[in-house]
C-alpha positions as CSV (number, residue, x, y, z in Angstrom):
1,R,106.1,48.8,106.4
2,P,108.5,49.1,103.5
3,P,108.4,46.7,100.7
4,T,110.8,43.8,100.6
5,T,110.4,43.8,96.7
6,A,111.5,47.0,95.0
7,A,108.8,48.7,92.9
8,P,109.4,49.2,89.3
9,T,111.2,52.5,88.4
10,T,110.4,52.3,84.6
11,R,107.3,51.5,82.7
12,P,106.8,47.6,82.1
13,P,107.8,46.8,78.6
14,T,104.6,44.8,77.9
15,T,102.6,47.9,77.4
16,A,103.0,50.3,74.5
17,A,104.2,53.8,75.5
18,P,101.5,56.6,74.6
19,T,102.1,58.3,71.4
20,T,100.4,61.5,72.5
21,R,100.6,63.3,75.8
22,P,97.4,62.9,78.0
23,P,96.1,65.7,80.1
24,T,98.6,66.6,82.8
25,T,95.9,66.7,85.5
26,A,93.2,64.0,85.9
27,A,89.8,65.7,85.5
28,P,87.5,64.8,88.4
29,T,84.1,63.3,87.5
30,S,80.9,64.4,89.1
31,G,81.0,64.6,92.8
32,G,84.5,65.3,93.0
33,F,85.8,61.9,92.2
34,C,88.9,61.0,90.1
35,T,88.3,57.4,88.9
36,L,91.4,55.1,88.6
37,Y,89.5,51.9,88.3
38,D,85.8,51.3,87.9
39,G,85.5,47.6,86.9
40,G,86.4,45.9,83.7
41,S,89.7,44.7,82.1
42,S,91.7,47.8,82.4
43,L,92.5,51.0,84.5
44,V,90.9,54.1,83.5
45,S,93.1,56.1,80.8
46,P,95.8,57.4,81.2
47,Y,96.7,55.4,84.4
48,E,99.0,52.3,84.0
49,N,99.5,49.1,85.7
50,W,102.8,48.9,87.2
51,S,102.2,46.1,89.6
52,W,104.8,43.5,90.5
53,G,104.9,40.1,92.2
54,T,104.5,36.4,91.3
55,P,101.6,35.9,90.7
56,A,100.9,39.4,89.5
57,P,97.4,41.1,90.0
58,T,94.8,40.4,87.4
59,I,92.9,43.3,86.0
60,G,89.6,41.9,84.6
61,S,89.2,38.8,86.8
62,S,85.8,37.0,86.5
63,V,86.3,35.1,89.8
64,Q,84.5,37.8,91.6
65,I,82.1,40.2,90.0
66,Y,81.0,43.6,91.4
67,L,78.0,45.4,89.9
68,S,78.1,43.1,86.9
69,K,81.8,43.9,86.1
70,T,84.9,42.0,86.4
71,T,87.3,43.0,89.1
72,I,91.0,43.2,90.1
73,A,92.2,40.1,91.7
74,F,95.0,41.0,94.0
75,P,97.1,37.8,95.2
76,I,98.1,38.0,98.8
77,T,101.5,36.4,99.3
78,T,104.3,37.0,101.9
79,S,106.6,38.4,99.3
80,Y,104.9,41.8,99.4
81,N,103.2,41.8,96.0
82,G,102.2,45.2,94.8
83,L,99.1,46.5,93.0
84,Y,100.7,49.6,91.6
85,I,98.5,52.2,89.8
86,S,100.9,54.8,88.3
87,C,100.8,57.8,86.1
88,P,102.4,57.5,82.6
89,S,106.2,58.1,82.6
90,V,105.7,61.1,80.3
91,L,103.3,62.7,83.0
92,G,105.3,62.1,86.3
93,N,103.1,63.5,89.2
94,C,99.7,63.7,87.3
95,L,97.4,63.1,90.4
96,T,96.7,66.3,92.4
97,V,95.5,65.8,96.0
98,T,95.1,67.8,99.2
99,S,95.2,66.9,102.9
100,S,91.4,66.8,102.7
101,S,91.2,64.4,99.8
102,S,90.8,60.7,100.3
103,L,91.6,57.3,98.6
104,I,88.3,55.5,98.2
105,F,88.2,51.9,97.2
106,I,85.7,49.0,97.3
107,A,87.2,45.6,98.2
108,Y,86.2,42.1,99.1
109,P,88.6,39.4,100.6
110,G,86.8,36.6,98.8
111,S,85.0,35.4,102.2
112,T,82.6,37.1,104.4
113,T,84.1,35.4,107.5
114,I,87.7,36.3,107.0
115,S,89.6,39.5,107.5
116,Q,92.7,40.4,105.5
117,S,95.0,43.3,106.0
118,L,96.4,45.5,103.1
119,I,99.3,48.0,103.2
120,V,98.3,51.2,101.3
121,N,100.8,53.9,100.2
122,I,101.5,56.6,97.7
123,Y,104.3,57.5,95.3
124,I,105.7,61.1,94.7
125,S,108.0,61.4,91.7
126,G,108.4,57.6,91.8
127,V,109.5,57.5,95.5
128,V,107.2,55.8,98.0
129,S,105.9,57.6,101.0
130,S,107.3,56.7,104.5
131,S,103.8,56.9,105.9
132,S,102.1,53.6,104.8
133,Q,98.7,52.7,106.2
134,T,97.2,49.3,107.0
135,I,93.6,48.6,106.2
136,N,91.7,45.6,107.3
137,V,89.5,44.3,104.5
138,N,86.6,42.2,105.8
139,G,83.1,41.0,105.3
140,N,81.2,41.4,101.9
141,W,81.9,44.1,99.3
142,Q,82.6,47.3,101.3
143,Q,83.9,50.8,100.7
144,Y,87.1,51.9,102.5
145,S,88.5,55.4,102.9
146,V,92.0,56.6,103.6
147,P,92.6,60.4,104.0
148,F,95.7,61.5,102.2
149,S,96.7,63.4,105.3
150,A,97.5,60.0,106.8
151,F,100.3,59.7,104.1
152,G,101.9,62.9,105.3
153,I,100.1,65.2,102.7
154,T,99.6,68.6,104.3
155,S,98.9,70.8,101.3
156,Q,98.1,70.5,97.6
157,T,100.5,68.0,96.2
158,A,101.0,66.1,92.9
159,I,101.6,62.3,93.4
160,S,102.7,59.8,90.8
161,G,100.9,56.7,91.9
162,I,99.1,54.5,94.5
163,V,100.1,51.1,95.6
164,F,98.4,48.4,97.6
165,Q,100.7,45.6,99.0
166,S,100.2,42.2,100.6
167,P,101.4,42.1,104.3
168,S,103.4,39.4,105.9
169,T,100.3,37.8,107.4
170,V,98.2,36.0,104.7
171,S,94.6,35.1,105.5
172,V,93.2,34.7,102.1
173,P,94.7,34.0,98.6
174,Y,93.2,37.1,96.9
175,V,91.7,40.5,97.7
176,Y,89.2,41.8,95.0
177,F,88.8,45.4,94.0
178,G,85.6,46.7,92.5
179,S,86.6,50.3,92.1
180,I,89.5,52.6,93.1
181,K,88.8,56.5,93.2
182,I,90.3,59.6,94.7
183,Q,87.7,61.9,96.3
184,S,88.5,65.6,96.5
185,S,87.5,67.6,99.6
186,G,84.1,69.3,99.2
187,N,85.4,72.4,100.8
188,F,88.2,72.6,98.1
189,Y,85.5,72.5,95.4
190,A,83.3,74.8,97.3
191,F,86.1,77.3,97.6
192,N,86.7,77.1,93.7
193,F,83.1,77.5,93.1
194,L,82.7,80.6,95.3
195,F,85.9,82.1,93.9
196,S,84.6,81.6,90.3
197,L,81.3,83.3,91.3
198,L,83.2,86.2,92.9
199,I,85.3,86.7,89.7
200,F,82.1,86.4,87.5
201,F,80.2,89.0,89.4
202,S,83.2,91.3,89.7
203,L,83.6,91.2,85.9
204,L,79.8,91.7,85.5
205,R,79.9,94.8,87.6
206,L,82.8,96.2,85.7
207,V,80.9,95.6,82.4
208,E,77.8,97.4,83.9
209,K,80.0,100.3,85.1
210,G,81.6,100.4,81.6
211,C,78.1,100.5,79.9
212,L,76.8,103.1,82.4
213,A,79.8,105.4,81.6
214,E,79.4,104.8,77.9
215,N,75.7,105.9,78.1
216,L,76.6,109.0,80.1
217,E,79.1,110.0,77.5
218,I,76.5,109.5,74.7
219,K,73.9,111.6,76.7
220,S,76.6,114.3,77.4
221,L,77.3,114.5,73.7
222,S,73.6,114.7,72.8
223,L,73.4,117.7,75.2
224,I,76.2,119.5,73.7
225,L,75.0,119.0,70.1
226,T,71.5,120.4,71.0
């Protein structure tokens, strides 16, 4: 469902622009995870809060605590508020995903007896995907997973942001986020690892051959001299 309120096209003026260029590709942490938010009062650097709506999402809310950390309080309204996590303007599309990657987030609707739906989508070069997904958040703190193939990703693609939007049906005043991450495909990392091993052993073999040839040349020279 397309938003009824336009997402920002420029960086909000309340946050200072970076003075140095961060890495162009987010480095995954252990286990193939790229962390966008992991509790606390700010997103993981270099990602930026481009959220919109009234009231706006609160990063670092103490209303609900997850694993001893403050969380993101996302207000659910009928005006399609947006929790928009964006790459910095100077980076553009800085998040690399594949069809096997997944968006992983831990959320809680503020009540164990009520379910609240969320609209989830991605941005590529600042343009929202036409393949939004609806996720029902219910019960206590739980982990939810959305494969990037659901957004139309078919190959390795660089995206510029991820957005959560409130739907037209409101069941709770807020949905709380404890963490938001991107999980890369295990097969993708396994392929990279095996490819690296292949290159390593190929180079090692070449070095061994070079040393062997060098030894043969030395022995041949010794025979000539004797």
